[in-house]
N, C-alpha and C positions, 0 to 999 in steps of 0.2 A: 708361880710361873713356873716352865722346869724349859729346859732346852729355849728356843725359837718362839715357841708356841706363847702364846699370849693367853693363858685361860685365869679367868674369875670365876670364883665361887662364892655365893653367899647363902649363907642356911637362915629360912623364915619358919614361924609359927604360922599356921593357916588359924589365925585369928576368928574368922568368921566366912558364911556364905551371901552374899547378898542379890538375887537373882540369877544370871545365869555367870558368875563372876566369882573368887572368891579370893578373898583381903588376908593378903602374904603379909605380917609383919616383923619385922627387923630389930635389929639388939636396940641400935639405935629411934626403933619407934617409925622411920619408916614404911610407908603400905604401899603395896602394891597389887592389884588386880590382874587375876588370872585368869584367864575361862576354865571354869570347873572341868569341861569337856577336855580339856587337852591335860588334869588334874590324871593319878596314877587312880585306878576302881579303888572306892569304899577307900579313899583316903577321908579321914577325920578332921574337924573342928582340933584345935590344937596339938595337932601332929608338929613335928621337924618336916618341913621338906628342903632340898638342896639347890638354890638356882647356877648353870653353872653358862658363864659367857665365855665364847670362842670366837674368834676374831676368823670370817673367813677368808684367806687370804685369796686362798682360787676363787673364788665367785666373784674378788671386786678386779682381780687383776685382770679376768675373762671379760668384766664388764668394760673397763681401760680400755682392752683390745678395741672390745667393739664399738665403744666412743670414736675413738681413734679412726678406727677404719670409717665411722660415718663421714665425720669429720672432714677426711680427707675426699671422701666421692663427691660430700660436698664442695671442698674449695675447687675441685675436679670440673665440676658442672660450671663451676660461675666463671669460670676462664674463656 
């Protein structure tokens, strides 16, 4: 983690391809199905990829503001 951002990264090996998905395998044996069309071009079985997860605080805050505005609108209409 760096600064106030919550970033997490995980190295995965492309274990195999099944239909429209690649099976990504982690060090602890965990598996994730990932759409092949969302992989880098020409990636092959056995290669290492890195997944990065970040928290989209701006989007979360925007959704919360919208939800509050909608609730306030509903409550005003019920009076």
